[in-house]
C-alpha positions in Angstrom: 0.0 0.0 0.0 1.4 3.4 -1.1 1.4 6.2 1.5 0.7 9.7 0.1 2.3 12.7 1.6 -0.3 15.1 2.8 -0.1 18.7 1.7 1.5 21.2 4.0 -0.7 23.3 6.1 -0.4 27.1 6.0 1.3 26.9 9.4 3.8 24.4 8.0 4.6 26.7 5.1 5.1 29.7 7.4 7.3 27.7 9.8 9.4 26.3 6.9 9.9 29.9 5.7 11.1 31.0 9.2 13.4 27.9 9.3 14.9 28.9 5.9 15.5 32.4 7.3 17.2 30.9 10.4 19.5 28.8 8.3 20.3 31.7 6.0 19.1 29.6 3.1 18.3 32.5 0.7 17.5 30.2 -2.2 15.1 28.2 0.1 13.5 31.5 1.3 13.0 32.6 -2.3 11.7 29.2 -3.4 8.9 29.4 -0.8 7.7 32.8 -2.2 5.1 33.5 -4.8 6.4 35.5 -7.8 4.5 38.5 -6.6 5.5 38.0 -2.9 5.3 41.1 -0.7 7.6 41.7 2.2 6.4 44.4 4.6 8.8 45.5 7.4 7.9 46.9 10.8 7.9 50.5 9.4 5.4 49.5 6.8 7.9 49.6 3.9 7.0 47.2 1.2 9.3 45.3 -1.2 7.5 43.3 -4.0 9.0 40.6 -6.1 11.2 37.6 -5.4 14.5 39.0 -6.8 14.1 42.3 -5.0 13.4 40.5 -1.8 16.3 38.1 -2.4 18.6 41.2 -2.6 17.0 42.6 0.6 17.7 39.4 2.5 21.3 39.2 1.2 21.9 42.8 2.5 20.2 42.1 5.8 22.2 38.9 6.5 25.4 40.9 5.7 24.7 43.4 8.5 23.0 40.8 10.9 24.6 37.5 9.9 23.2 35.6 12.9 19.6 36.9 12.6 17.3 34.3 14.1 13.5 34.0 14.6 12.3 32.1 17.6 8.6 31.1 17.2 6.8 30.4 20.4 3.2 30.3 19.1 1.4 30.1 15.8 -2.2 31.0 15.0 -3.9 30.2 11.7 -7.1 31.3 10.1 -7.3 29.5 6.8 -4.3 30.7 4.7 -3.5 33.5 7.2 -0.9 32.6 9.8 0.5 34.7 12.7 3.7 33.6 14.4 4.6 35.1 17.8 8.0 35.0 19.4 11.3 36.9 19.4 13.8 38.1 16.8 17.5 38.4 17.7 20.8 39.0 16.1 24.0 40.9 16.2 24.6 44.1 14.1 28.0 44.3 12.3 29.5 46.6 9.8 32.6 44.6 9.2 31.6 40.9 9.8 32.8 40.8 13.4 30.2 39.8 15.8 30.6 41.6 19.1 28.5 40.7 22.2 27.7 44.4 22.9 26.1 44.6 19.4 23.6 41.8 20.1 19.9 42.6 20.4 16.6 40.7 20.9 13.1 42.0 20.7 9.5 40.5 20.9 8.2 40.1 17.4 5.2 38.8 15.4 5.1 37.8 11.7 2.0 37.7 9.5 2.2 35.2 6.6 -0.4 34.9 3.8 0.0 31.5 2.3 -1.1 30.7 -1.3 -0.8 27.0 -2.1 2.5 26.0 -0.5 4.1 29.4 -0.9 4.1 32.7 0.9 2.4 35.6 -0.9 3.1 38.0 2.0 5.5 38.2 5.0 5.0 41.1 7.4 7.1 41.8 10.4 5.9 43.5 13.5 8.8 44.2 15.8 10.3 47.0 17.9 13.5 47.6 16.0 14.8 50.3 18.4 17.4 47.9 19.9 19.2 47.5 16.6 18.6 51.1 15.6 20.3 52.2 18.8 23.3 50.1 18.0 23.4 51.4 14.5 23.3 55.0 15.7 26.2 54.4 18.1 28.3 53.2 15.0 27.5 56.3 13.1 28.2 58.8 15.9 
């Protein structure tokens, strides 16, 4: 008897996306996006399109190479998923990770899933901890 794999739930897709971010698998992140994927940051700035978003993730991982999402809870309503937890990382300008430049903040992510891909990924987080560190570097 052949066993069929069941389709991923919307929560599965969102958690897989977060996992790809945590492993810095940019190709994997992009593969889980729809062609018209929208990324919306915590300041409500939008980036649309897989290749533009690929470039944005590459840049972000350059300045926060250890960025990590810790999901503590997921809530789903059909294809809409909300993940709750923490985001953390270490800001760097030269690739050197210094403990004093580490930050962590409560965060939520809203994912709109279409099929087995993400159509939207929106971040809700207080980015003041990393902004403070960035300001110290530019002072």
